[in-house]
N, C-alpha and C positions, 0 to 999 in steps of 0.2 A: 786679393784683395786691392782696390782702389782707390787712391789718397787723391783727392783733388783741391788745390789751392788756387782759385780763378779771383786776383785782386781783391778778395774780401778779407775782414779784418777775422783772425780766428779766437775764441772765446779763451777768456785768460783763463789759464789752469798757475795753481797753486801748486808747487811740488818743494819737494824738501833740497836745499840745498847743503853741502858736501863739507863747508867751512864755519867757523864763526862771523866772517865777515865776507858783505857781499864784493867779493873777488872775479873777475873775468873768467876764472876757468869754473865758478859756480853757473854763470850764465852761458857759458860755452856749453857745459853738461845738459845744459837744461832745454839750449838749443837742440842740441842732439836726440833729448828724448822727444820735442815737439817732431821731427823729419821721422818717414817712414825709416825700417830696422835697416834696410838694403843701403840706405842713403848714409852720407858722411858732411861732417862740417870741414871744407876745405881752407877756408880761410875765414876772419872775425875783426870787425875794426870797431872798436868803439866811437863813433863821433861826438858824444855827449854824455856825462855824467852828473850827478847832483844829488846830495843828501837833503832831503826834504822832513827826515822825522825828528826825531830830541834824542835824547840821551836814554832815555825810560827806551822809547821804542824806536828805536832806528829804521829808517827807512831810505833806500838809495833806488834812485832810476837813470836809466842809460835808454839813449839812442844807438843803435847802432846799425851798420851792415854788415853782410856775408856771403859768400860762396856754399852752395850746397853741390854736391856731383853723387852720382849712382858706382855703386864697390864694383858693379858689372851691369851688363847693358840689360835694359829693362824692355819686354814685350808684353803685347796684348794680342787677344786671338782675335782676327777679321773674318774669319768664315773657318768651314771645315769642309771637306772634299774627301771623298773614297776612304771614311772614318780616318782623315787624318787633320789633324788642327792646323791651320795657316797664320802663321805669328808674325805681327811686325813690330820692328823695332822701335819704341818710343822716346827712350833714352840711351845714348851710346855709354858708355862705360869713360867713367872720369870727364863727362862733360859738365860743365859747372853751368849753374844758375844762380843768378843773385836775387838776394832780398834784404829788404832791411825789414826794424821793428824795435819796440819799447818795450822795455824789462823794468821791470817792480820787484824789489827785494825788501821783505820788510823780515826784521828779527819777531819768532813766535815760539813761546816754549822752548826757548834756547837753541831753534833752528833759524834757519833761512828759508825762508818761502818767498818763491821766484812767481812770478806772473808773465806771461808775455803776451804781444801784440804782433803776430807776422804778418808781411803785404810781401807777396813775389811780385818781383819786377813784371815779367812774363807768365801767363799760365802756364801749369805743367799739368798734365793727365799723368799719373803715376801709373806706370805699368809693374809687371812682374819678373822675378826672374825666370829663368828656362827651369830651374827646380821645382818650379810650382805649377808647372805644366806636366802632368805625368802622362797624358795621350801622348800616343806618336804625332810628332808636329815637323814643321818644317816652315824654314824662314821666308817671307817673300824676296824674291829677289835672286834667291839662292839657285844653283843648279837644280838640286832637290826638287824645290819651288815647280821651277819650268817644267823636271818631266812629271811632275802631278797635274800639273794643268791639261798635257798632253795625253796623259794616261785619263783624268778627268773626261776629256773630250770625246775620246775612243771610248770609255764605257758610258759614255751619254748616245753614243750611236747604239752600241749594244742595248742599252737599255731601251732605245726609241724601238730598235726590231725587238727587244721581247716583248714589249706593252703591245706591238701590232699582234704578234703572234700571240701571246695572251687575250685580245682582245678578240682574234678567230677562233681560239678555243673555248673562249667565253661562250661567243654566239653559237658554238656548234654545242656546247654542253646544256646551255638552254635550248636551243632545238631538239635536243634527247630527253633532256630533262621534259618535256611538255608532252614529249612522244611518249615516252614511260610513263607521265601520267596519267595519259589517256587511255594507255593499254591496260593500267593497272586498275582504271577506274572501270573499264569492262571488264577485267577480269573478276575485280568485287562485287560488281552487280550482277555479273554472271551467277557468282559465288552465292549473293543473297538471294536471287531469285530461285535458285537448286535450293537452299535452305527454305525458302518459302515454299514452295512444291511440297517436299517434303515435311515440311511439318501439316499442312494442309492433307495429303495422301495421309499422314500418321494419323491426325483428326479423324477422318473418314473412315479408315481402316480399325480404329476404336470405337467407331458410331455404331459401324457393319457388326463387327463381334459382338457390340453390348444388346445390338438387335438382335442378331442371331442365338444368341444364349438366353436371351429373353423370349425367343420364339420358342427355343429349344425347351424352356422351364414352362411354358404355358402350354404346349403338348404332352411333356411328361405329365403334367401333373392333369391335364384330361382326360390322358390314357390310365394314369392312377384310380383318376375317378371314376372311370369306365368300369375298372376293372374291381373296384372298390363296391360301388354298385351293383354288377354281376356276383361276384361273392357274398354281398351281403344278401341278398336275394336270393341265394343258392342255403347258405344259412340260416334265412328267413321262412325259405320251403322247409328246410327240415326241423327248424322251431315248431312253425305251423304243423308239420302232420305230426310230430311227435306229442302237439298241446292239443290235436285233434285226436287221437288215439288216448291221450289222459282221459279227456272229454268225455269221450264215446264209454271208454272202460266204466267211467264215473257215471255217467247216465245210466249204463245199464245195472250196476252197484245200487243206484238210485231206485231205479225200478222194482228193483229185487227188494230194498227196506221197504219201500212203501205198498209192495205188495204183502210183506211182511207182516207189516201194519196192518192193513185191511185185515189179514188174516188173522190176527191176533185180535183185531176189534170184532170178527163177525163169530171167533170162538167166544168170544165174552158175553156177546149178544145171544148165541145158541145156549151157552152156559147158564146165562143170567134168565132167557127162556126157558129151557127144561126146569131149572131150580122155581120156577115161578108156576109153572104147569102143575109140578110135582107139589107144588105149596098148595095151589089151587083144588086140585085132587084128593088131596089127604083133608085138607080143611072141610071141603063140600062132601066128603065121605063121612067125615067125622060130624059133621052136622046135625047129618039126617041120622045118624046112631047114636049120639051121645046126649045127655042130659044137658040143658044149658049154661050150667055150673060148669060142669066136666067142659063142658066144647068152648067156654072162655079162657079155662087154663089152656087146652089143647091150643086153642085159635092162639095167643100169646106165646105159647111155648113154638108153635108151628113160625108165628111170624120171626120170634129171635132167630130160628133154626134158617128162615129164607134171608135173613140180613148178613149173618154170619157166611152163610155162602155166599150171598154175593161179595163181602167183603174179600172172601177167600177166589173169589172169580175175580174181583180187582184187584186185588192184589199181587195175584197171578198173572191178569193184564197189564200192569204198572210196572211188573218185573221185565217182565217178555219186552214192553215198550221201550223199557231204560236201557235192556241190551240190544236191542235193535237202533238204537240212539247213538248208543255207544261204538256199536260197530262202523256206523255210518259216519260218526264223530271221527275216527280212525280212518275212512275213506275218505274223507274230506279234508283230514289235514294231512294225508297223503299227496291227494291231487294238488293239495294247494304247493305244498313242499315238491312235487315233482313239476308242477310250472315254474313254481320259484328257480328250480335248478334248472330245465330248459332255458327260461329266460336270463339265468345267469351264464351259462353258457355261450345264449346269443350275444349277449351284450360284451364277454370277454373275447369271443372270435371277431366282431366288431371293432373291436379297442385294440386287441391285437393287427387285423388287418391295416387299422388306420396308423397305428403306431408303426408298422414295417413300412408304410406309406410314408407317413413323416418323415423316417430314416430314409429313405429312397431320395426323396425330394430334398431333405438336405445333405446328403452325400451330393448329388446333382449339381443341388448351388454351390457349396461348397468345391465342386470341379470346375464348374462355371466360372467360379471367382478365381480360384487359382489360375484358369485359363487366362483370364483375362487382366489378372495381375501379372503374368508373367508376360503376355503379349504389352502390355503397357509398361513393363519395366524394358521387355527387347526393343520397343519404340521409343522409349526413353534414352535409351542406352544409344542408339543409331542415331536419334536427333541431338545430342550430345556431342558424339563425334562428331557429327556435320556439324555444328557450332564451333567445337575445337579447332577445325579444319578451317571453317571461313575466318576467327580470327586469330588465326595463326596467318592465314593468306594476307587478310589488313593488316598484322605486325610486320609482315616478310613487306610488304607494300609500301609499307610507313619506313622500312629499315633502309629498302633501297632508293626512296625518296629522300631521305635523310643522307642515306650517303653522297648521291649526286649533288643533294642542296648543300653540302658540306661543302664537295671538292669547288662548287661554282662560289661559294662564300670565302674561300682561301683564296680561290685563282682572285678574283672580284678585289679582296682587301689587298692583294700581292700589287696587283693593276695599280688599286690609290695610291699604295706606299711608293710603287715604282716612280708612279707621276709626281708624288710630293716630292721624291728625292730630286728626279729629274728637272725640276721648277724652280726648287731651292738652288740647286746646284748650277743649274744654267744663268740664274738670277746672280748668283756671286762669279760665276765665269764672266759674265757681261762687263760684272764690276771690275773684277783683276784683271781683265786682256780683252778688253774692248775692241 
């Protein structure tokens, strides 16, 4: 810490005196407190004194002159070379400096409070003892100081040479950096183009595979449809043949039933005609041989007999017709059942064929989908591997550029630091050894 007293009045400070009266020792003690710690009062002379207070509040005023001197040589730093502080002696040990001043001492609370105004006869830039400079140092003018100047000049020459070497290396590294940057950009561009080409090829292969699988699916569907139509036609032929056989048998049986009805009708007609003829013959014979009254009765009995025969003939005829109708119903029901059975068989065959072909189509679609998914997965894996390689290439490019950039930056900082040190020490050397 530096203390400066340059022909100015110091602020008045009130401090506690050591005794009950304003003695010279109290003023000297206060003066010692006013100067830096490493300094001492070597002489003190009171030129005038006066009591200006009262008995209740006594106050003494003094005008004095004194001499002060450092207890050891004082120094301050004038510069730094080669990590060594260069110190200059500001005051020699016991070198005396004159000052004068005014002191005012007043009794307050049972203690003497002293205030001073000090005035240095000549300006003093207070230095510090060597103990306050912990770093390595030399004293200006000493042999170590001269050796330091020589060493600093030699070091400057080395620094200048090192700066020149570093600048050449810096330019060389810049050329290497630009060349490496161009090479890595070319590699990155080639890798990007290869990746784009691979992506386009992958998309084309995916589209081609999708088209191929779609064409195969359409072709298979057409083949199965043709097979279904051919097989369904075979089933239809079998069905139609069986239906024709059923219809043929039914028509024959229907003809037989029709013939049976005709026979039954003819038999009824024949029997009714025979009964009617017999009735006519009997009544004609009776009419010619019987009395009218007897004939009337006979005629009535003959008519009743004819009606009874008619009823018997009709009943027999109706029974026969019912038997024929029942038999015909059985045949008709059988025809209907047989036709329904072969129709059901035909539908089942067609449905089974459709189900089988649907299973084949489903299996084909599933296989095509699996192929497409597997191909897509393989392509995606290949693309991802290519992307990873591309990203790894970019990362390695950045690493190489960053490492070289760091070397360039470190070298540039070193050149800047060396130039700064060189400029600072050159300026200091010019001042110290013009």
